[in-house]
C-alpha positions, 0 to 999 in steps of 0.5 A, a space after each residue: 936255805 931257799 929251795 934252789 940252794 937246797 937242790 944245788 947243795 944236794 947236787 954239790 954244785 954252785 949257782 952259776 949263770 946259764 951256759 951249755 957248760 953249766 948245764 952239762 955239769 948240772 946233768 952229770 951231778 944229777 945222775 950221780 947224786 939224785 937216783 931214779 927210783 920208785 920208792 918215792 912213787 910208792 910213798 906219794 901214792 900211799 899219801 894220797 898224792 898221786 901226782 908229780 911232787 911239788 918243787 918244795 916237796 921234791 927238794 925236801 925229800 932230796 935232803 931228808 930221804 935221798 930220793 929222786 923219782 921216776 921220769 916225770 918227777 925227775 925231769 919236771 923238777 929239774 926243769 923247774 930248777 933250770 928255770 929258776 937258774 935262768 935257763 929257757 925250758 920246755 918239755 917234749 913227749 917221748 913215746 911211749 910213756 916218757 917226757 924230756 926237756 928242751 933247753 934253748 941256749 943261744 938259739 940252739 935247742 938241746 935234748 936233756 934227760 935226767 929221768 931215764 935211768 940211763 947215762 945220758 950225761 950231756 945235752 944233745 943238740 938233736 937238730 945239729 946232725 942226722 945221728 948222735 951216739 952216746 956210750 956209757 956202762 956197756 950201752 949205746 944210746 942212739 938218736 936218729 932224725 926221722 924228719 917231721 920233728 921226730 927222732 928215734 931213740 934207741 938204747 942198745 947193749 951187746 949189739 941188741 936194741 932193748 928200748 925204742 922210743 920216739 921223740 916228738 921235738 915240739 915244745 910243750 908246757 908243764 900243763 900240757 904233759 901233766 895228765 900223762 905224768 898223773 897217769 903214771 901213778 895208776 895203781 893197776 898190774 898193767 903199770 909195771 912201774 907200780 909193780 916192781 922196785 927199780 932204782 938207777 944211780 951213776 957214781 964215778 965209774 959205777 952204775 948201780 941198777 936195782 930191779 926188785 931183789 937184784 942189785 947190779 953194779 956195772 962198770 968197765 970191768 963188767 957186771 956184778 950181780 947181787 941177788 938178795 934172799 934176806 930183807 935185812 942184807 938187801 935194805 943195807 945194801 940198797 940204802 948204801 948204793 942209792 944213799 937213801 934211808 931204809 924207811 922208804 925201802 921198807 915201805 916199798 916192800 910192804 906196798 908191793 906185798 899188798 899187791 901180791 908181789 912178795 920179794 922176800 920169804 922173811 
């Protein structure tokens, strides 16, 4: 099986000609079957590969370990897939500390983001109106045109904004964002991504959200939070929720312990 077929197999979707409808389904399947997670980030660092994984490596770990990655790994490799499928793609900076994809279809440009751990389940034609609002899993995602090729991105829950970022709507190449991607692997206490376990996956009506020893299941009925005190029960629950192998989870616990972050007493 070639690499593109392996990726599509993991997404449980067939190869089609580029279209807006196909792009939307690719995004939805990506959020369902490929998690945002830090397990692989710690693994790549330990292997001395302190950068976004190559396409072949990324797909191999999709198939063998169920991994995805954090924002740069997910969006860069999803863009690599889209380009191999015939889509026209570029990257856009989302400050602070993020990058997303600009996909052009029939002279319209769409904002695509499978690397934010949020329910951005469709392409957004940012330039088509002043304001766009997405709803899902108890939050609102709001895009507001600020002029000068900039858009404000807000995430709100219970009427309160908990994340604000600024999209710079200028097409960039992978080479132009790769330095920022590499910096996201910096091993210091100020880089929170390298000091906590995080994972997000959307499956049907459920959003699974992991932060260290706490696993939340979010759906239309509300939020159920599971606080684990024992490593073994945590390992089984997280492996099942995110469809990943337990070895990578064990590696993540050791990685954090070596940096003074202890999740479990035993």
